[in-house]
C-alpha positions, 0 to 999 in steps of 0.5 A: 437568354437564347432570344437575347443571344439571337437578337445580338447576333442579328444586330451584329450581322446588320452592323457588319453589313453596314460597315461594309457598305460604309467602306464602299462609300468611303472609296466612292466619295474619294477623288484622288485616292483614299487616305481616310477622311480629310480635313475638307468637308467631304460630306460622304466621308463624314457620314460614313466614317461616323456611321461605321464607328456608331455601328461598332459602338452599337455592337459593343453596347448590345453584347449579350455575353458581357459579364457586367450586364444585368442578365449575366450577374449570376455568371459573374458571381460564379467566376468569383473575381471581378478582375478575372471577369474583366480580363475576359471582357477586355480580351473579347473587346480587343477581339471584337474591335479587331475583327470589325476593323479588319472587315472594314479595312479588307472591304476598303481594299476590295472596293478600291480595286473594283472602283480603280481607286489609288490605295497605298499599302503603307497608308492602309496598314497605318490607318488600320493600326491607328484606327484600331487602337483609337477605336479600342480606346473609345470602346473601353471608355464607353465600357467604363462610363456604362459601368459607372453611370447608367447603361447607354450613357457611354454609347451616346457620349462616345458617338457624339464625341467622335462626330464632334471631334471629326468636325472640330478637326476640319473646323480648326483646319479651315480657320488656321488656313484662312486666319491672319493671327499667327499666334492664335493659329499656332495654338489651335494647331496644337489643339488639333494635334491633341485631337485623337480622332484626327489620327484615324486618317493618314491624310490628317495624320500626315498634315499634323505630324512628321513622325507617326510614332508620336500619335501611335505611342500616345494612343498605346499609352492611353489604352494602357492607362484606361485599362489600368484605371478600369482594373483599379475601379472595378472592385468598387463599382456597384453592379446592381442595376440602377433604377 
């Protein structure tokens, strides 16, 4: 168990370093001030935004202190209540994602100053809040899928979904900008507004909505719903390792 904890600490440290490196390249590949990943196919932004999220997903996937993994079922049984254990897990998840997002945001600010890139305090604050809440929602969904199905399935689906939705946001944007069919473009624009991943970027958010309270309230609501579902389902989940 000690070896597992050491491996987890090492993987977490490496993931944090990669997160900082990703922050550098996000600033490096910005040309008119950093406002998050834009709808344009900026390959640098696309790669390092996705890589940063994958590292977060890896950290949460490989946590050795999770009470709902095979190695810790004895600890779980000692607590005596799945819902009580789930509260501990949610608090740890909220903390880990918060720290990870803080490190990424602080690194972005530092590199923006060093590389003399424009960065508005209001933009970075809103990207932090939206990015944190959206990533927290995705990590909770990853946790749910790993409990319902098999270990690692949630990690693979969530990371693939993150990249797909990032690309879909840009694809729909380009189609709407160049298409002549106004009826179709209006429907696709609505679809793009429903794409939650778009709102990790203040640039995309400003294009999609005039009132940032709409995506903010939506993602808060989704987090509440996902947590509620998790508390309802946790009593019925089979925690015995699946062969």
